[in-house]
C-alpha positions in Angstrom: 176.1 90.1 232.7 178.1 90.4 228.9 181.0 90.1 231.9 179.6 86.8 233.3 178.5 85.2 229.8 181.5 86.0 228.4 183.4 84.6 231.1 180.9 81.7 231.3 181.6 80.7 228.0 185.2 80.9 228.5 184.6 78.3 231.6 183.1 75.7 230.2 185.1 75.3 226.6 188.1 75.5 228.6 186.9 73.0 230.7 185.4 70.9 228.0 189.3 71.0 226.7 191.0 70.1 229.8 188.8 67.0 230.2 189.2 66.0 226.4 192.9 66.3 226.4 193.7 65.8 229.8 191.6 62.6 230.8 192.7 60.1 228.1 195.9 59.9 229.1 195.8 60.9 232.8 192.8 57.6 232.8 195.5 55.7 231.4 198.3 55.7 233.9 195.6 55.4 236.3 194.8 52.3 234.9 198.2 51.3 234.6 200.4 52.1 237.3 197.1 52.2 240.0 197.5 56.0 240.1 194.0 56.4 241.4 195.9 59.6 243.4 197.0 61.5 239.7 193.4 61.1 238.9 192.5 63.3 242.5 195.4 65.6 241.4 193.7 66.4 238.2 190.6 66.5 239.3 191.2 69.0 241.9 193.2 71.1 239.4 190.0 70.9 236.9 187.8 71.9 239.5 189.9 75.0 240.3 190.5 75.8 237.2 187.2 76.4 236.9 185.9 77.9 240.2 188.8 80.5 238.9 187.4 81.0 235.6 183.9 81.5 236.3 185.0 83.5 239.6 183.6 81.4 242.1 185.2 81.5 246.0 184.5 79.5 248.8 185.2 80.3 252.9 184.6 77.6 254.8 183.7 77.7 258.4 184.0 74.6 260.9 186.7 72.5 259.1 188.5 71.7 262.3 185.7 69.7 262.8 186.2 67.3 260.2 187.7 64.2 261.6 191.3 63.5 260.2 191.8 60.1 261.3 188.9 58.2 260.2 186.4 57.0 256.8 183.2 59.8 257.3 180.3 60.5 255.2 179.7 64.0 254.4 175.9 65.1 254.1 175.0 68.5 252.4 172.1 70.5 251.6 172.0 71.2 247.6 171.1 74.6 245.7 173.0 74.9 242.7 175.2 73.1 240.3 178.5 74.6 241.2 177.7 73.1 245.1 179.4 69.5 244.1 182.9 71.4 242.8 182.8 73.5 245.7 182.6 70.6 248.4 184.4 68.9 246.5 187.5 71.3 246.8 186.9 72.7 250.7 186.2 69.1 252.7 188.8 66.9 251.9 191.2 65.4 249.5 189.8 62.3 247.8 186.2 62.8 248.7 184.2 59.9 247.1 180.4 61.2 245.6 177.6 59.1 245.3 176.8 60.7 241.6 173.1 59.9 239.6 173.8 57.6 236.7 172.4 59.9 234.7 175.6 61.8 234.4 177.0 58.5 233.2 176.3 60.1 229.3 178.9 62.1 229.8 181.3 59.2 228.8 185.0 60.4 229.6 183.8 62.1 232.9 181.7 58.9 234.1 185.1 56.8 233.3 187.2 59.0 235.3 184.3 59.0 238.6 184.2 55.4 238.3 188.5 54.9 238.5 188.2 57.8 240.7 185.8 55.6 243.5 182.6 57.4 242.8 179.4 55.2 243.2 176.9 55.9 240.3 173.1 55.6 242.1 170.2 54.5 240.0 167.2 56.5 241.8 164.6 54.9 239.9 165.8 51.0 240.6 165.6 50.0 244.1 167.3 47.1 243.9 170.2 48.8 241.8 170.4 51.9 244.4 170.6 49.2 247.3 173.6 47.5 245.6 175.5 51.0 245.6 174.9 51.8 248.8 176.3 48.2 249.4 178.9 49.2 247.7 179.3 52.7 249.3 179.6 50.8 252.7 182.2 48.7 251.6 184.6 51.7 250.2 184.3 53.4 253.4 185.1 50.6 255.2 188.4 50.5 253.5 188.9 54.3 254.8 187.0 56.2 252.2 185.3 59.3 253.1 182.1 60.3 251.0 179.8 63.0 249.8 175.6 62.7 249.5 173.6 65.1 249.2 170.3 63.7 250.6 167.5 66.2 249.0 168.3 64.2 245.4 167.9 67.4 243.6 168.3 71.2 243.8 166.4 73.0 246.3 164.6 76.5 245.5 165.0 78.1 248.8 166.9 77.7 252.1 164.2 75.3 253.8 165.5 71.2 252.6 163.3 69.1 250.5 163.0 65.5 251.8 165.5 63.8 252.6 166.5 60.4 250.9 167.9 57.1 253.3 170.6 55.7 251.1 172.9 57.5 252.1 172.5 57.3 256.0 171.9 53.5 255.8 175.2 53.5 253.7 177.0 55.2 256.9 175.1 52.9 259.4 176.3 50.1 257.7 180.1 51.6 257.7 179.4 52.7 261.4 181.0 56.0 260.3 179.9 59.3 261.7 178.1 61.6 259.4 179.4 65.2 259.3 176.4 67.8 258.0 177.4 70.3 255.9 175.6 73.4 254.8 176.1 75.6 251.5 175.2 78.8 250.4 175.6 81.3 247.9 175.5 79.1 245.1 171.9 79.9 244.0 173.3 83.5 243.3 175.5 81.5 240.9 173.6 79.7 238.8 170.4 79.7 239.3 168.4 76.5 238.7 167.6 76.0 234.4 170.6 78.9 233.7 174.0 77.7 231.9 174.9 81.4 233.1 177.1 81.1 236.2 177.9 84.4 237.7 180.8 85.4 240.3 180.1 84.5 244.0 181.3 84.0 247.2 180.0 80.9 248.8 180.0 80.0 252.6 180.7 76.1 253.7 179.8 75.4 256.8 180.3 71.9 258.7 178.6 71.0 261.8 179.6 68.1 264.9 180.3 64.7 263.5 177.2 62.5 264.8 178.4 59.0 265.2 176.6 56.2 263.8 178.6 53.3 265.4 175.9 51.2 267.3 172.8 52.3 265.2 170.8 50.0 263.7 169.5 50.4 259.7 165.7 50.6 262.3 166.8 53.9 263.7 167.9 55.6 259.7 164.8 57.7 260.0 165.8 58.9 264.2 169.8 59.7 262.3 168.2 61.1 259.3 166.3 64.1 261.6 169.3 64.7 263.7 170.8 65.1 260.6 168.5 67.3 258.9 168.2 69.4 262.4 172.0 70.1 262.1 172.1 71.2 258.9 168.8 73.5 259.7 171.0 74.8 262.4 174.0 76.0 259.9 172.2 77.2 257.2 170.0 79.7 260.0 173.8 80.5 261.4 174.9 81.3 258.1 171.9 83.5 257.5 172.6 85.3 260.7 175.8 86.2 259.9 175.4 87.0 256.5 172.5 89.6 258.0 174.8 90.9 260.3 178.0 91.4 258.7 175.5 93.7 256.0 174.6 95.7 258.9 178.3 95.8 259.9 179.2 97.3 256.6 176.4 99.6 256.3 177.0 101.4 259.9 
């Protein structure tokens, strides 16, 4: 516990310093020279540093299923605050994210998010949320991949919470395939309401892409059910393989 506390404190301090020192000049260069890729490189370095300091690792299964020649929408379950940085590293070099507008309270990060093409969603304002969804669809049509967490908040168990529809509407509008993703292990690293980060190995499983081309908005509930079932299947597979690995290790 003491070691985890020290590592956690070091992670928060060093990442905060990294953002404060590297963020402003990085954003200035990105604005002056339209170097959006620079922001992603700085972001990946910062995330990699944070995961290394806190002792968070990941193993990805099924990465070969990720389409490499078109924009996609990654759709993942959500169990912990470490899920977004792990998936940012694991899934795509330049994945964009739909994020809660409340994060705009962090001025430097919020500015970097906007410059990087991340899109805030105000879930309390339906009209504003739909405008964000439309902007996301335009960005996907321009070739950008997105990551969404349709549960909207962290689940306390492996059972999925109800899915919100916005990200699925975005995918249908953009005619982009949805790639189901399941991440597990993060809850052991950082429980809800706790600042402490414990070193763990997380598991990321990628499912078969689900096409949306030809679908209409009236079919969004059908699409949600298909994606939900795919993520649930990935979670069950991860639980089963994890249990089998424990039995093998004990024997």
